[in-house]
N, C-alpha and C positions, 0 to 999 in steps of 0.2 A: 816973728820968725819969717825970713823971707823964701817964698814958694820959688823952687827951681823947676822950669819946664824945659824940656828938650826940644830942639830945633826938630820939626818933623821930616826934614830931609836928612838930618843925621840919623835919625831913628830908622828910618826906610833904607838907607847905606848900611847900617849895622845889621839890620835884618837880612839883606841880601849877601853881605859880604862875611856875616857870622856865621852862615851856614857850614857844615862840616865839609871839608874838602875844597870848597869855593876858592879861597885864598890859595890854595895849593894847585890848583888848575890855573889859575891867572898867572901864578908865578911861573909855572912852566911853559906857559904861552909868551911870556916875555922873551925868551930866548929864541922864539920865531914859530912859524906854523907848525903845527902837530897833527898827525892823524889819530883817530881814536885809540888805536892799538898802541900808540907811541905812549900817549897818556897813561894808559892801564900799566905800561912797562915800568913807566917813570914813579907811578904812585901805584904800587901793587896791591894795597890792601882796600881799594875802593871797588866796589862792584859794578859792573858794567850798567845796570839798571841806575843806580846812583848817579853815575858818571854821565849817562845820557840825560838824566832829569835835570842836572847841574847845566850841562852844555845848551840844553833847550832854555833853561831860564836866564843864562847869559847872554844868549842870542837874542832872546827876546828883549832883554834889557840894553841892548845894544852895545854890549861889552866885547862879545866875540863875533865873528862872522865865519859862516860855514861855507866854504867853497867846494863846488862840485866840478870835477873835471872828467869829462866824457870819454874816459879810456876804457880799456877792457882789461881786468875790471874795472867798475868805476873808481875813482881815487876820490876821498873826501878829506879836506884839510880844514882845521880850525886855527884862527888867527885873531889876535887881539885888534879891535878897533882903535881910533884916537882915543875915545872914551875909556877902553880898557888900558892902553899903554898909559894913560894918564894916572893910573893907579901904581905905577913903579916907584915913586919917590915914597909913598906911603907904604909899600910893602918892604922897601929897603928900610925904612925906619923901624918896623916891626922886626926885621932880621937884626938889625943894631940892637934893639931892646931885649930879643931872645938871646942873643949871644952874651949880653951883660947879666942877665937874670934868671935864665932857665938852665936847670941842672937836670941833665940827662942822666937817671941813675942806671948803673951797670947791673945786669942779671947777673946772680950768681952762678957759677958754673958748678954742673952737677957732677 
């Protein structure tokens, strides 16, 4: 029997990207810079704490950049770095797979 081992980089990539909400956050930022409130509007079920945690992690990993504009009130926007934008093709492939294979179950009306 041949023993298979995963590439450590692949494993780390899925550890990061496989976290709940991370892919959706990146997908939202592919359309351009967003403010924190924009992201909570687009992804309504994410808590502010989880969003803040994911944003910090993505910034730490060099996938997003946080831009602070010295206005009153202060304006903060998040956008993808080149590293983050490079995920676009992979996310498009996931979208195509989902359209082919994922079935959305309709809720029964009461």
